C-alpha positions as CSV (number, residue, x, y, z in Angstrom):
1,M,-8.7,-29.7,-12.1
2,T,-7.7,-29.5,-15.6
3,R,-6.9,-31.7,-18.5
4,T,-3.2,-32.6,-19.3
5,I,-1.8,-30.4,-22.0
6,T,-2.3,-31.5,-25.1
7,P,-0.4,-30.4,-28.6
8,R,-3.6,-28.5,-29.7
9,L,-3.8,-26.7,-26.2
10,R,-0.2,-26.0,-26.2
11,N,-0.6,-24.2,-29.5
12,L,-3.5,-22.2,-28.1
13,L,-1.5,-20.9,-25.1
14,L,1.3,-20.0,-27.4
15,L,-1.2,-17.9,-29.6
16,L,-2.5,-16.3,-26.3
17,L,0.9,-15.1,-25.3
18,A,1.7,-13.8,-28.7
19,V,-1.7,-11.7,-28.7
20,T,-0.5,-10.6,-25.1
21,G,2.8,-9.4,-26.4
22,T,0.8,-7.6,-29.3
23,L,-1.6,-6.0,-26.9
24,L,0.9,-5.1,-24.4
25,A,3.4,-3.5,-27.2
26,G,0.4,-1.2,-28.5
27,A,-1.2,-0.3,-25.5
28,G,-3.0,3.2,-25.2
29,P,-3.9,5.4,-22.1
30,A,-6.2,3.9,-19.3
31,S,-6.6,4.4,-15.6
32,A,-7.9,2.8,-12.5
33,H,-7.1,4.6,-9.2
34,A,-6.6,8.4,-9.6
35,A,-3.2,9.6,-9.5
36,L,-1.9,13.1,-9.2
37,T,-0.2,14.0,-12.6
38,G,0.1,17.8,-12.4
39,S,-0.3,20.9,-9.9
40,D,0.0,24.7,-10.0
41,P,2.1,25.9,-8.2
42,A,4.1,22.7,-8.8
43,Q,5.8,20.5,-6.1
44,G,8.8,22.1,-4.6
45,V,8.8,25.2,-6.6
46,V,9.6,28.8,-5.2
47,V,7.4,31.5,-6.4
48,A,8.0,35.0,-5.8
49,Q,4.2,36.1,-5.3
50,P,1.5,34.1,-3.6
51,P,-1.1,32.4,-6.0
52,A,-4.3,33.2,-6.0
53,R,-5.6,29.6,-6.2
54,V,-4.3,26.1,-6.1
55,S,-5.0,23.5,-8.8
56,L,-4.6,19.9,-9.1
57,T,-4.6,17.6,-12.1
58,F,-5.5,14.0,-11.7
59,S,-5.3,10.8,-14.2
60,E,-9.0,10.7,-14.1
61,K,-12.3,12.4,-12.6
62,V,-12.3,12.4,-8.7
63,A,-15.1,13.0,-6.3
64,M,-14.4,15.8,-3.9
65,N,-16.3,17.4,-1.0
66,E,-15.7,20.7,0.8
67,G,-12.7,19.4,2.8
68,S,-11.1,17.3,0.2
69,L,-8.3,19.9,-1.0
70,R,-6.7,22.1,1.7
71,V,-3.7,24.5,1.7
72,L,-1.8,25.1,4.9
73,D,0.6,27.8,5.7
74,P,3.8,27.4,7.4
75,K,1.9,27.1,11.0
76,G,-0.5,24.7,9.7
77,R,-3.3,26.9,9.3
78,P,-5.8,26.3,6.4
79,V,-5.8,29.3,4.0
80,Q,-8.2,27.9,1.3
81,T,-11.5,29.9,0.6
82,G,-14.7,27.9,-0.3
83,A,-15.0,24.4,-1.8
84,P,-12.8,22.9,-4.4
85,A,-14.4,23.2,-8.1
86,N,-13.8,21.2,-11.1
87,V,-12.1,23.8,-13.6
88,R,-11.6,21.6,-16.6
89,G,-11.6,18.1,-17.5
90,T,-9.9,16.3,-14.6
91,T,-8.3,19.6,-12.9
92,Y,-9.6,20.9,-9.6
93,A,-9.0,24.1,-8.0
94,V,-9.4,26.2,-4.6
95,N,-8.9,29.6,-4.1
96,L,-6.5,31.3,-1.4
97,E,-6.8,34.1,0.9
98,S,-5.1,37.1,-0.3
99,G,-2.2,38.7,1.3
100,L,-0.3,35.5,2.2
101,G,3.3,35.5,3.7
102,Q,6.4,33.9,2.7
103,G,7.3,30.4,4.0
104,T,6.4,26.8,2.7
105,Y,2.8,25.7,2.2
106,T,1.5,22.1,2.4
107,V,-1.1,21.1,0.0
108,T,-3.3,18.1,1.2
109,Y,-5.9,16.3,-1.0
110,Q,-8.2,13.4,0.1
111,V,-10.5,12.4,-3.1
112,V,-12.2,9.4,-4.2
113,S,-11.3,7.8,-7.7
114,A,-13.9,6.9,-10.2
115,D,-13.3,3.2,-9.3
116,S,-14.4,3.8,-5.7
117,H,-11.1,3.9,-4.0
118,P,-9.8,6.7,-1.6
119,V,-6.7,8.4,-2.9
120,A,-4.9,10.9,-0.5
121,G,-1.5,12.7,-0.6
122,A,0.5,16.1,-0.1
123,Y,3.2,18.2,-1.6
124,T,4.8,21.7,-0.8
125,F,5.7,24.8,-2.3
126,S,7.2,28.1,-1.3
127,V,6.4,31.6,-1.6
128,G,9.5,34.0,-1.4
129,A,11.8,31.1,0.1
130,P,11.4,27.8,2.1
131,S,10.8,27.9,5.5
132,K,9.8,25.1,8.3
133,T,6.2,24.0,8.1
134,V,3.8,22.1,10.4
135,V,1.6,19.4,8.7
136,P,-1.4,17.7,10.7
137,D,-1.0,13.8,10.7
138,A,-4.6,13.3,9.9
139,A,-4.2,14.7,6.4
140,T,-3.4,11.0,5.1
141,A,-5.5,9.2,7.4
142,V,-8.1,8.3,4.6
143,G,-8.1,4.9,3.2
144,G,-5.9,3.5,5.9
145,G,-5.6,3.0,9.6
146,I,-8.1,0.4,11.4
147,V,-10.9,1.4,9.2
148,G,-8.7,0.7,6.0
149,G,-8.0,-2.7,7.4
150,L,-11.6,-3.5,8.3
151,Y,-12.8,-2.4,5.0
152,A,-10.1,-4.7,3.4
153,F,-11.1,-7.6,5.5
154,G,-14.8,-6.9,4.5
155,R,-13.8,-7.2,0.7
156,Y,-12.1,-10.3,1.3
157,V,-15.0,-11.8,2.9
158,S,-17.4,-10.5,0.2
159,Y,-15.4,-12.1,-2.5
160,A,-15.0,-15.3,-0.3
161,G,-18.7,-15.5,0.0
162,F,-19.7,-14.8,-3.5
163,I,-17.1,-17.6,-4.7
164,V,-18.6,-20.3,-2.3
165,L,-22.3,-19.3,-2.8
166,A,-22.0,-19.2,-6.7
167,G,-19.7,-22.0,-7.3
168,G,-21.3,-24.2,-4.6
169,T,-24.7,-24.1,-6.3
170,A,-22.9,-24.7,-9.7
171,F,-21.3,-27.7,-8.5
172,V,-24.7,-29.2,-7.2
173,L,-26.6,-28.4,-10.4
174,V,-24.1,-29.1,-13.2
175,C,-21.8,-31.7,-11.4
176,W,-23.6,-33.7,-8.5
177,R,-27.4,-33.2,-8.3
178,R,-27.8,-35.8,-5.6
179,G,-25.7,-33.3,-3.6
180,A,-28.5,-30.9,-3.0
181,G,-29.7,-33.3,-0.2
182,V,-26.4,-33.4,1.5
183,R,-26.4,-31.4,4.8
184,A,-22.6,-30.5,4.6
185,L,-23.1,-29.1,1.1
186,Q,-26.2,-27.1,2.1
187,R,-24.4,-25.6,5.1
188,L,-21.4,-24.4,2.8
189,V,-23.7,-22.7,0.4
190,V,-26.0,-21.0,3.1
191,G,-22.7,-20.0,4.7
192,G,-21.3,-18.4,1.6
193,W,-24.8,-16.4,1.5
194,L,-24.6,-15.3,5.1
195,A,-21.1,-14.1,4.8
196,L,-21.7,-12.3,1.4
197,T,-24.6,-10.6,3.0
198,A,-22.8,-9.8,6.2
199,A,-19.8,-8.6,4.3
200,T,-22.0,-6.3,2.2
201,L,-23.8,-4.5,5.1
202,W,-20.1,-4.4,6.9
203,L,-18.9,-2.4,3.7
204,L,-22.0,-0.2,3.3
205,L,-21.5,1.1,7.1
206,L,-17.4,1.3,6.8
207,R,-17.7,3.1,3.4
208,G,-18.4,6.6,4.6
209,S,-15.4,6.5,7.1
210,Y,-13.3,4.9,4.8
211,T,-13.4,7.3,2.0
212,T,-13.6,10.4,4.4
213,T,-12.5,10.8,7.9
214,G,-10.7,7.4,8.6
215,K,-12.1,7.4,12.2
216,L,-13.6,4.2,13.7
217,A,-16.1,6.4,15.6
218,D,-17.6,7.5,12.2
219,V,-18.9,4.3,11.1
220,F,-22.3,4.5,12.5
221,D,-22.8,8.2,11.4
222,L,-26.1,8.4,9.5
223,G,-24.9,11.6,7.8
224,L,-22.1,9.6,6.3
225,L,-24.2,6.7,5.3
226,G,-26.5,9.0,3.5
227,Q,-23.9,10.6,1.4
228,V,-22.8,6.9,0.6
229,L,-26.3,5.8,-0.6
230,Q,-25.8,8.8,-3.1
231,T,-22.8,7.6,-4.7
232,K,-22.0,4.9,-7.4
233,P,-20.4,2.4,-4.8
234,G,-23.0,3.1,-2.4
235,A,-25.8,2.1,-5.1
236,A,-23.5,-1.1,-6.0
237,L,-23.8,-2.3,-2.4
238,V,-27.6,-1.7,-2.1
239,S,-28.0,-3.5,-5.3
240,R,-26.1,-6.3,-4.1
241,L,-28.4,-6.8,-1.1
242,L,-31.5,-6.9,-3.0
243,L,-29.9,-9.5,-5.5
244,L,-29.0,-11.6,-2.1
245,A,-32.6,-11.6,-1.2
246,A,-33.4,-13.3,-4.7
247,A,-30.5,-15.8,-4.0
248,A,-32.2,-16.5,-0.8
249,L,-35.1,-17.7,-2.5
250,F,-32.9,-19.8,-5.0
251,I,-31.5,-21.4,-2.1
252,A,-34.6,-22.4,-0.4
253,V,-35.9,-23.9,-3.7
254,L,-32.8,-25.7,-4.5
255,F,-32.3,-27.3,-1.0
256,G,-36.1,-27.5,-0.4
257,S,-38.6,-28.9,-3.1
258,Y,-35.9,-29.7,-5.8
259,Q,-33.9,-31.9,-3.8
260,R,-37.1,-33.9,-2.5
261,R,-38.2,-34.7,-6.2
262,E,-37.7,-37.7,-8.0
263,E,-35.6,-38.0,-10.9
264,G,-37.7,-37.5,-14.1
265,A,-38.8,-34.9,-16.8
266,E,-40.5,-32.4,-14.1
267,K,-37.1,-32.6,-12.1
268,R,-35.2,-32.0,-15.3
269,D,-37.4,-28.8,-16.1
270,L,-36.8,-27.6,-12.6
271,T,-33.2,-28.0,-13.2
272,F,-33.3,-25.9,-16.2
273,G,-35.3,-23.3,-14.4
274,L,-32.8,-23.2,-11.4
275,G,-30.0,-22.7,-14.0
276,I,-31.3,-20.1,-15.9
277,G,-32.2,-18.1,-12.7
278,G,-28.8,-19.0,-10.8
279,V,-27.0,-17.4,-13.7
280,V,-29.0,-14.5,-13.6
281,V,-28.5,-13.8,-10.0
282,A,-24.8,-14.9,-9.9
283,A,-24.2,-12.4,-13.0
284,G,-26.1,-9.8,-11.3
285,L,-23.9,-10.1,-8.0
286,A,-20.8,-10.0,-10.3
287,T,-21.9,-6.8,-12.0
288,S,-22.4,-5.1,-8.7
289,W,-18.4,-5.2,-8.4
290,A,-17.8,-4.5,-12.2
291,V,-20.0,-1.2,-12.3
292,S,-18.1,0.4,-9.3
293,E,-14.3,-0.7,-9.5
294,H,-11.5,-1.0,-11.9
295,A,-13.7,-2.2,-15.0
296,S,-15.7,0.7,-14.6
297,V,-13.3,3.6,-15.6
298,G,-10.6,4.0,-18.1
299,L,-9.9,2.3,-21.2
300,Q,-12.8,0.6,-22.9
301,P,-15.2,0.5,-20.0
302,G,-18.1,-1.2,-22.2
303,I,-16.0,-4.2,-23.1
304,A,-14.2,-4.1,-19.6
305,M,-17.1,-4.4,-17.4
306,P,-18.8,-7.7,-19.0
307,V,-15.1,-9.1,-19.3
308,D,-14.8,-8.5,-15.6
309,V,-18.1,-10.1,-15.0
310,V,-17.3,-13.4,-17.0
311,H,-14.0,-13.5,-15.2
312,L,-15.4,-13.5,-11.6
313,L,-18.0,-16.2,-12.8
314,A,-15.3,-18.4,-14.0
315,V,-13.4,-17.9,-10.8
316,A,-16.5,-18.6,-8.6
317,A,-17.2,-21.9,-10.8
318,W,-13.6,-22.9,-10.4
319,L,-13.0,-22.2,-6.6
320,G,-16.2,-22.3,-5.5
321,G,-16.8,-25.6,-7.2
322,L,-13.3,-27.1,-5.8
323,T,-14.5,-26.0,-2.3
324,A,-17.7,-27.9,-2.9
325,L,-16.0,-31.0,-4.1
326,L,-13.7,-30.9,-1.1
327,V,-16.7,-30.6,1.4
328,A,-18.4,-33.7,-0.6
329,L,-15.2,-35.8,-0.4
330,Y,-14.9,-35.3,3.3
331,R,-18.3,-34.8,4.5
332,A,-20.9,-36.5,2.5
333,P,-22.7,-39.4,4.2
334,A,-20.9,-42.9,4.0
335,G,-24.0,-44.0,2.1
336,M,-23.9,-41.4,-0.6
337,P,-20.4,-40.7,-1.4
338,V,-19.7,-38.4,-4.5
339,E,-19.5,-40.4,-7.8
340,A,-16.5,-40.5,-10.0
341,A,-18.9,-39.3,-12.9
342,A,-19.7,-36.2,-10.8
343,V,-15.9,-35.6,-10.2
344,R,-15.1,-35.9,-14.1
345,R,-18.0,-33.4,-14.6
346,F,-16.5,-31.0,-12.3
347,S,-13.1,-31.6,-14.1
348,R,-14.4,-30.4,-17.3
349,L,-16.3,-27.4,-15.7
350,A,-12.9,-26.3,-14.1
351,F,-10.9,-26.9,-17.4
352,G,-13.3,-24.7,-19.1
353,S,-13.3,-22.1,-16.4
354,V,-9.4,-21.8,-16.6
355,L,-9.7,-21.1,-20.4
356,V,-12.2,-18.4,-19.6
357,L,-9.7,-17.0,-17.1
358,V,-6.7,-17.0,-19.3
359,V,-8.6,-15.1,-22.0
360,T,-10.2,-12.6,-20.0
361,G,-6.9,-12.4,-17.8
362,V,-5.1,-11.4,-21.0
363,Y,-7.3,-8.6,-21.4
364,Q,-7.2,-7.3,-18.0
365,S,-3.5,-7.6,-17.7
366,W,-3.1,-5.4,-20.9
367,R,-5.8,-3.0,-19.9
368,Q,-4.3,-2.5,-16.2
369,L,-0.4,-2.6,-17.3
370,G,0.1,-1.6,-20.7
371,S,3.7,-2.4,-20.8
372,W,6.1,-5.3,-20.1
373,S,8.1,-3.1,-17.6
374,A,4.8,-2.6,-15.5
375,F,5.0,-6.3,-14.4
376,T,8.2,-5.7,-12.1
377,G,8.3,-1.9,-11.8
378,T,4.6,-1.5,-10.2
379,R,3.1,-3.0,-7.1
380,Y,0.2,-4.0,-9.3
381,G,2.3,-5.9,-11.8
382,Q,4.2,-7.5,-9.0
383,L,0.7,-8.8,-7.4
384,L,-0.3,-9.9,-10.6
385,L,2.8,-11.9,-11.2
386,A,2.2,-13.5,-7.7
387,K,-1.5,-14.3,-8.9
388,I,-0.2,-15.7,-12.1
389,A,2.2,-18.1,-10.3
390,L,-0.5,-19.3,-7.7
391,V,-2.8,-20.0,-10.9
392,A,-0.1,-22.1,-12.2
393,L,0.4,-24.0,-9.2
394,M,-3.3,-24.7,-8.8
395,V,-3.3,-25.9,-12.5
396,G,-0.2,-28.0,-11.7
397,I,-2.0,-29.7,-8.7
398,A,-5.1,-29.8,-10.6
399,S,-3.5,-32.2,-13.0
400,A,-2.7,-34.6,-10.3
401,S,-6.2,-34.6,-9.2
402,R,-7.2,-35.5,-12.6
403,R,-5.0,-38.6,-12.4
404,W,-6.6,-39.6,-9.3
405,T,-9.9,-39.0,-10.8
406,G,-9.1,-41.6,-13.4
407,R,-8.1,-44.3,-10.8
408,L,-11.1,-43.4,-8.9
409,T,-12.9,-44.3,-12.0
410,D,-11.1,-47.4,-12.6
411,R,-12.0,-48.9,-8.9
412,A,-15.7,-48.3,-9.4
413,A,-16.5,-51.5,-10.7
414,G,-14.2,-53.3,-8.0
415,G,-15.7,-51.3,-5.3
416,A,-19.2,-52.0,-6.5
417,A,-18.5,-55.9,-6.6
418,A,-17.0,-55.6,-3.0
419,E,-19.7,-53.8,-1.8
420,E,-22.4,-56.2,-3.4
421,A,-20.3,-59.3,-1.6
422,E,-20.2,-57.6,1.6
423,T,-24.0,-56.8,1.4
424,E,-24.8,-60.4,0.5
425,K,-22.8,-61.6,3.4
426,E,-24.7,-59.3,5.9
427,S,-28.0,-60.3,4.3
428,V,-27.5,-63.9,5.1
429,A,-26.3,-62.9,8.6
430,A,-29.4,-60.6,8.9
431,S,-31.8,-63.3,7.7
432,T,-30.3,-65.8,10.4
433,A,-30.6,-63.3,12.9
434,A,-34.2,-62.7,11.8
435,G,-35.2,-66.4,11.9
436,Q,-33.7,-66.3,15.7
437,D,-35.8,-63.5,16.5
438,A,-38.9,-65.2,15.2
439,N,-38.5,-68.5,17.1
440,V,-38.0,-66.3,20.0
441,A,-41.0,-64.4,19.4
442,E,-43.0,-67.7,18.9
443,D,-41.9,-69.1,22.2
444,H,-42.4,-65.9,24.1
445,P,-45.2,-63.9,22.0
446,A,-45.6,-61.1,24.7
447,D,-42.4,-60.7,26.3
448,P,-41.4,-56.9,26.2
449,G,-37.7,-57.7,26.5
450,D,-37.8,-59.3,23.0
451,A,-38.8,-56.0,21.5
452,R,-36.0,-54.1,23.2
453,R,-33.9,-56.8,21.8
454,A,-34.9,-56.5,18.4
455,A,-34.6,-52.8,18.4
456,Q,-30.9,-53.2,19.7
457,L,-30.1,-55.4,17.0
458,A,-31.6,-53.1,14.4
459,R,-29.4,-50.1,15.7
460,Q,-26.3,-52.6,15.6
461,R,-27.0,-53.5,12.1
462,A,-27.3,-50.0,10.9
463,A,-24.3,-48.9,12.7
464,M,-22.3,-51.9,11.0
465,D,-23.7,-50.7,7.6
466,T,-22.6,-47.4,8.0
467,A,-19.1,-48.7,9.0
468,R,-18.8,-51.1,6.2
469,R,-19.8,-48.0,3.7
470,K,-17.4,-45.8,5.1
471,R,-14.6,-48.4,5.2
472,L,-15.3,-49.4,1.5
473,R,-15.1,-45.5,0.8
474,D,-12.1,-44.7,2.9
475,G,-10.3,-47.9,1.4
476,D,-10.5,-46.7,-2.2
477,T,-7.0,-45.3,-2.6
478,G,-8.0,-43.1,-5.7
479,R,-10.5,-41.4,-3.5
480,H,-8.0,-40.8,-0.6
481,G,-5.4,-39.4,-3.3
482,L,-8.2,-37.4,-4.8
483,R,-8.9,-35.7,-1.1
484,R,-5.5,-34.7,-0.7
485,S,-4.8,-33.1,-3.8
486,V,-8.1,-31.3,-3.9
487,L,-7.4,-30.1,-0.2
488,A,-4.2,-29.0,-1.7
489,E,-5.7,-27.0,-4.5
490,A,-8.2,-25.4,-1.9
491,A,-5.2,-24.1,0.3
492,V,-3.4,-22.4,-2.7
493,A,-7.0,-20.8,-3.8
494,V,-7.2,-19.2,-0.3
495,V,-3.9,-17.5,-0.8
496,L,-5.0,-16.7,-4.3
497,L,-8.0,-15.0,-3.3
498,A,-6.1,-12.7,-0.7
499,V,-3.9,-11.8,-3.8
500,T,-6.9,-11.0,-5.9
501,T,-8.4,-9.0,-3.3
502,A,-5.2,-6.7,-2.8
503,L,-5.1,-6.6,-6.6
504,T,-8.7,-4.8,-6.4
505,Q,-7.3,-2.3,-4.0
506,T,-4.0,-1.3,-5.7
507,E,-3.4,1.4,-8.4
508,S,-2.9,-0.2,-11.8
509,G,0.5,-0.2,-13.3
510,R,-0.6,1.8,-16.2
511,T,-1.8,4.8,-14.0
512,E,1.4,4.6,-11.8
513,Q,3.7,4.7,-14.5
514,E,1.8,7.7,-16.1
515,A,1.9,9.5,-12.9
516,R,5.8,8.9,-12.7
517,A,6.2,10.0,-16.2
518,A,4.2,13.3,-15.5
519,T,6.3,13.7,-12.5
520,S,9.4,13.4,-14.3
521,A,8.6,15.4,-17.1
522,G,7.7,18.5,-14.7
523,T,11.2,17.8,-12.6
524,A,13.2,17.7,-16.1
525,T,11.9,21.2,-16.8
526,T,13.3,22.5,-13.5
527,A,16.3,20.3,-13.0
528,P,18.1,19.3,-16.5
529,N,21.0,17.4,-16.4
530,G,21.0,16.9,-12.6
531,S,21.2,20.9,-12.1
532,L,19.4,22.2,-9.0
533,T,18.4,25.5,-7.6
534,L,17.3,25.6,-3.9
535,P,16.7,28.9,-2.2
536,F,16.8,28.4,1.8
537,D,16.1,30.6,4.8
538,T,17.2,29.1,8.2
539,G,15.4,31.8,9.9
540,G,18.2,33.3,11.7
541,A,20.3,36.2,11.2
542,D,22.0,36.2,7.6
543,G,20.2,32.9,7.2
544,K,19.0,33.6,3.7
545,G,20.6,32.3,0.3
546,V,20.5,30.0,-2.6
547,V,22.1,26.6,-3.2
548,S,23.1,25.5,-6.5
549,L,23.7,21.7,-7.1
550,D,25.3,19.9,-10.2
551,L,25.4,16.4,-10.7
552,D,27.7,15.4,-13.8
553,P,26.9,13.2,-16.0
554,A,23.4,12.8,-14.1
555,R,23.4,9.1,-15.0
556,A,23.4,5.8,-13.0
557,G,26.9,5.0,-11.9
558,T,29.6,7.3,-10.9
559,N,28.9,11.2,-10.8
560,Q,30.8,14.2,-9.7
561,L,28.9,16.5,-7.4
562,H,29.7,20.3,-7.2
563,L,27.6,22.6,-4.7
564,F,27.8,26.3,-4.5
565,V,26.2,28.6,-1.6
566,R,25.4,32.2,-2.3
567,K,23.9,35.1,-0.6
568,P,20.5,36.5,-2.2
569,D,22.9,39.1,-3.9
570,G,25.0,36.5,-5.6
571,R,28.2,36.6,-3.5
572,P,29.7,33.1,-2.2
573,F,28.4,32.3,1.3
574,D,30.5,30.2,3.6
575,V,28.2,28.5,5.8
576,P,29.2,26.2,8.9
577,E,27.7,22.9,7.6
578,V,26.3,21.6,4.4
579,K,24.8,17.9,3.8
580,V,23.4,16.3,1.0
581,A,21.2,13.1,0.7
582,L,19.9,11.1,-2.3
583,T,16.5,9.1,-2.1
584,L,14.8,7.0,-4.7
585,E,11.5,6.9,-3.1
586,A,9.9,4.7,-5.9
587,K,12.5,1.9,-5.1
588,K,12.8,2.8,-1.4
589,I,16.4,3.5,-2.0
590,G,18.3,5.7,0.5
591,P,18.7,8.3,1.8
592,L,22.3,7.8,0.7
593,A,24.4,10.4,2.5
594,V,26.9,12.2,0.3
595,T,30.2,13.8,1.9
596,A,31.1,16.8,0.0
597,E,34.6,18.4,0.8
598,H,35.0,22.1,1.3
599,I,37.0,23.6,-1.7
600,T,37.0,27.3,-1.7
601,T,34.6,30.0,-0.4
602,G,30.9,28.7,-0.9
603,H,32.0,25.9,-3.0
604,W,32.0,22.1,-2.0
605,S,32.5,19.2,-4.0
606,A,32.3,15.5,-4.1
607,D,34.0,12.7,-6.5
608,S,32.7,9.1,-7.1
609,V,29.2,9.8,-5.8
610,Q,27.6,6.3,-6.8
611,I,24.0,6.4,-7.8
612,P,22.8,2.9,-8.4
613,M,20.0,3.2,-10.9
614,A,18.3,5.6,-13.1
615,G,15.0,7.2,-11.8
616,D,13.4,10.3,-10.0
617,W,15.7,10.9,-7.3
618,K,15.0,13.3,-4.5
619,V,18.1,15.6,-3.6
620,A,18.0,17.0,-0.1
621,V,20.3,19.7,1.1
622,T,20.7,20.5,4.8
623,V,22.1,24.1,5.3
624,R,23.4,25.3,8.8
625,T,24.0,28.9,9.1
626,S,24.7,29.0,12.8
627,D,24.8,26.4,16.0
628,I,20.8,26.6,16.0
629,D,19.7,27.9,12.7
630,E,19.5,25.1,10.2
631,V,17.0,24.0,7.2
632,T,16.6,21.1,5.0
633,V,15.4,21.8,1.2
634,S,14.8,19.5,-1.4
635,K,13.8,18.9,-5.2
636,N,13.8,16.0,-7.8
637,A,16.3,15.4,-10.1
638,Q,15.8,12.9,-13.1
639,I,18.7,10.6,-13.4
640,G,19.0,9.2,-16.7
């Protein structure tokens, strides 16, 4: 919950927006997930002689094993020799067999980026002339499939467990110390610890298969587990388990000796000690994420990692404390409802957490996006916009919660008076009943039935007292309204956590745009102004030739297409059929079929070719040279 926006706070938020604009306008290079930014041979090219090796350049350093980089011939047979090696900087290469034949070769890669996420992909190049090729489906299994889904679920549970564990204990120590004796809050915090511990073990087992084979059967492969333990993410997961052992001791003290102690100097000292210990353990757990994910690579890691730790702690204090408050409002015993003062203390804690989230979030957004266009032009930016909208929604609901908190405070005195009057009435009734019981005891001093009747009356009085307290608590409209608003906040927080988890597994907008720029730059050198040359070989008799394609003016909107088919010696070549399709894969547009009219020998043309937007368009040309011989060749063209 947060305070209402004052003029001073509004000016602060405007200043933060101005700083954001300045940072985004002057962004420098950074990275998160690795992205392929270059290759030799390049994607889609046709080389005259077989290369001696294939090299790939990534946006950051990656981890590779013997099978990370493979080159497959047209029949799907691996033709690389030896293991891939780092030849310079972020460029990795693998040697090829000698005497390779003509045709289309497929390069597949499965690597692990420096932020611990697996990255896979493939592309093709041709020797002499393009041909049909066979690519195994397993080439892109890494990081996806069932194992990928299970790993993503484990990450969600681990974040949720940490938030409940850290935020729940912060709520008890900072906002409501009496809550240490509430069984529902104890179960909540212990449940958070169990969820985080189980999820950490789950991720440790899945890690090997997640980053290599993608097979569920390899989850319990001890060899893969040994390899994981030697990596940075594996070490981070092991350190998280060790810190959870310290967290277990912390929980035992908090819900054991601490909650049994009477208020006084000794308990205040213990509160201070637990506070320091809790911050150290929580910061250590948050660091286990920061040192192995987005913050640990790219621009300013020395600043980004501490900022990431503070950001995660602020999230835990806000969302975890909110969960604890919800449990306290609904599950606290009737005789010990959460006080209005505790709710006000949490309101201040949440307000401070939101300010920290704004400041750290601005820095993280600049670091991961780098430009305003990345907000809408990349998946990371779109998820970030969704996260910002959810946070804004939570802040709006929290302002309503704060109004209910004020009403709860106003009704405290009235509630206490009502409770005192009710207690006095029941005391008089209890005294009367006690006097009657005493008279009965004098008349029948040794009657066992009187003892049973007294015990029954005592149980009835206790039940009446509990019902009375619950009735007074539920009759407070301020408390009832606060429950509903906090429940709405918690519902939004569940969705917010899911979006945040997805963000941690998504390539940063900055890296995605850099990879596009590198691809576009490479395409522009081979296809200037929409001019393409595509050699083809349908495999049949008289099936070789070259397609030349021109798009004019090669801009978004209406274009004119001219397509020429020639034989290897340059003579015009009239083939039975030619088809053209345009696809903008980055925006999932297409394929858009283009109907070309046969003009003269070897020449086809199409007017009014509509290209909806600029981008890196894939132009696929299907050439049929006989009833059964056909091939599709493609190349990218940069449309301005």
